[in-house]
C-alpha positions in Angstrom: 98.0 59.6 168.1 100.3 56.0 166.8 102.4 56.6 164.2 101.4 55.3 161.0 101.8 51.7 160.2 101.0 50.6 164.2 99.2 47.6 163.7 96.8 47.0 166.8 95.7 43.2 168.7 92.2 42.6 168.6 91.8 39.4 171.7 89.2 37.6 171.3 87.7 34.0 172.5 87.8 31.6 170.1 83.6 31.8 170.6 83.8 35.2 169.0 86.3 34.9 166.1 83.4 32.9 164.6 81.0 35.9 165.0 83.5 38.0 163.5 82.2 38.5 160.6 79.2 39.9 161.5 81.3 42.7 163.4 80.1 46.4 162.1 83.3 47.1 159.9 84.8 43.6 160.2 87.0 44.5 157.4 88.1 48.1 158.8 88.8 46.1 161.9 91.3 43.8 159.9 93.2 46.8 158.2 93.8 48.1 161.4 94.3 44.7 163.8 95.6 41.2 163.6 93.7 39.2 165.7 94.6 37.7 168.6 92.6 34.0 169.1 91.8 32.5 173.0 90.8 29.3 173.5 86.8 28.5 174.8 85.5 25.8 175.9 83.4 24.5 172.7 84.8 25.7 170.4 87.3 25.2 168.1 89.6 26.9 167.1 89.3 27.3 162.8 89.3 29.9 160.8 85.7 30.9 159.6 85.2 30.4 156.1 84.6 34.7 155.9 87.8 34.6 156.6 89.1 32.2 154.2 90.0 35.0 151.2 90.4 37.7 152.9 93.9 39.2 152.2 95.8 42.0 154.4 97.7 45.0 151.4 100.3 41.8 150.6 97.4 40.2 149.0 98.6 37.2 151.7 95.5 36.3 154.2 95.4 37.9 157.2 96.8 36.6 160.0 95.1 35.1 162.7 96.9 34.2 165.8 96.0 31.1 168.1 97.4 31.8 172.2 98.8 29.3 173.6 97.0 29.4 177.0 94.7 26.6 178.6 91.1 27.3 177.4 89.5 29.6 180.5 85.2 30.0 180.1 85.2 33.7 181.4 82.8 35.1 179.0 82.3 38.7 178.1 78.6 38.9 177.6 78.0 37.2 180.6 80.3 39.7 182.2 78.2 42.9 180.6 75.3 41.1 181.3 76.1 41.6 184.9 77.7 44.7 185.3 73.9 45.7 183.6 72.0 43.9 185.9 73.9 45.6 189.0 75.3 42.2 190.0 79.2 42.0 191.6 81.7 40.7 188.7 84.1 40.0 191.9 88.0 39.7 190.2 86.6 38.8 186.8 88.0 42.6 185.7 91.1 44.6 187.5 89.7 47.8 189.7 90.5 49.9 187.0 88.5 48.4 184.6 85.6 48.1 186.7 85.9 51.8 188.2 86.2 53.1 184.6 82.4 50.9 183.8 81.2 52.9 186.8 82.4 56.6 186.1 81.5 55.9 181.9 77.6 54.1 183.1 79.0 51.2 181.0 76.6 48.1 179.6 73.7 50.3 181.7 70.3 49.4 180.7 
């Protein structure tokens, strides 16, 4: 439903950046989206070696945008675990996101 050539952006934490080359179809994701990386305490904001040789359609290294923001230790994996356990995630998620998760039964065992 998006115009041809639309570029998306995928926001990940620095901890996920280093694991990104292990994601399913990660090269395909890079073909559709620009990675945006948020600082995380204890993680470097360096391009993983596996991404060094990955080129975009113009033959240039894939773009990775680093957000200029203070590191945040809120981890999506910790939020998913808390939701799976039925714990209150408080202010970590907006009301609409919590509602979507509940409506669709996401992250439940």
